[in-house]
N, C-alpha and C positions, 0 to 999 in steps of 0.2 A: 504493501498502497504506501501513498507518496507520504512523505518525511512535514514536510509542508501544505497544506490543503489549500490551495486559491483563495485570492480575495471572496468573500459572501461566501464562502462554502465551510459547514460545519458537519462535523457526524458528532452524531447521537451517540452512546451505547448505554439502552437501558438493561435493567439487571438483569432481565432474562435472557442478557447475550448478546441479544437479536442487538445491531446496528440499523443507523439510519440516517440517510443523508437529508441537507436540509438547507436551503438558499437563502440568502438575506438580503432585502434590495427597500429602499425605501420609495417611499410611493407619496405624494402629494402631501410629504414634511413626518409624515408614521414611516418608522419602524417595520417591515416585513418581516415575517421567517415563518420559509411551508417545507415541510413536507417532501422530498422526491416517493413517489408509492410505491413500492413493489421493484425499487433498487438496489440489491447490496453496494455491504459499501465493495468499490475496483476502482481502480485504477482507472477504469475507461468508463466507469461509470461516475467517476467523479470526475474524469473529464467532458462527459455528456453534461454534468447539473452545473458545470462551468461557462459550457455554448449557451446552456437554457438559463444562468443569468445574464450572458450578454446580450441573448437578445431581448429577455425580457427590458432591459436595461434599455435594447435600443427603443424599443415600442414606448421606452416611456418618455423619454426623447423626443419624440417625435409626434406624441399627446396621439400613438396607435395604442395603448398597451388598456387590455377588458380582463381585468382579474378573471371575469367569469371561466376566459379563454384557456387559461392554464393551469389556473384550483378551483374546476367546479364544486368539486364537494369538499372545500375546505368550509373548514368552522369555529378559527382564526376568527377573536375579536373585530382584531383592522379588517379583516373578510368582510365583516357587516357592518360597517364601519363605513367601506366604502364601496359597499354594494358590489357583491356576489353576482348582480344583476345588473344588466346595462339594457337599459330600454335602446331598440335597430328605430324606431320609427320618426321616421323624421317631422318637423315643424308642418314642410308640407304636404302630407300623408295626415296628421293631425289635425290640420284647418282645412282638409277636404270629406274627412270626416264627422263635422260638426254642418248640424242639419240647426240653420242656421233661423228659419223661418221657426220651430220650434220654440228655438231661445228668445225671441226678443217678439213679444206681442202687438206690437204697431211696424206697419210696415216700412217709415221712415225709418226706425233703430235697427230694423235688421237689413234695410240698405244700405246704411252706417257702417254694423259691424263687419257683413260682407266686400266693402268698401276698403275697408282697416285690413281686416284678413290676404285677402287679394293683396296689400304692400305689403304685410311681413311674410308673406309667401314670395313673392320674390326678392327680399331682401334675407328672407334668414333660411328659407324654404329648406334648402342643401342641407341644413346642419341637426344632429340627431335628436333629440329634445335633451336626454341625457348629458348632450354636450355643450346644450344652450346653457350662456352667462349675462349678468346683468350688463358685461360689456358689450357682450352684441350687439343685445336689445338697443 
């Protein structure tokens, strides 16, 4: 086994004698530590974990990282706080699903809502709802 582990890779030895490989990284200012399930502690698996961590860091840097894609069954507090599920619905899809006439009882109000939704769709329609921020608006 590797004498010195790569940055962000930890090996935890359990009382049962079994060992697990963990990846650590920071996401939105929160420290994340996830077990790579199903891997025995070997040199090749440690190198795999190092490459996986590098891929995760790259996705975080390019704002393409989705926790649930890499750790769908995570039960950690961090995964719950960061949202292990990320909505893939775009603003345009959300606005298209609304029945404006049912929301606004007055015809002029419904017209105003539709007009504003059209503007929002053109400006923000490509953004996923889960990625929408006050800065975007």
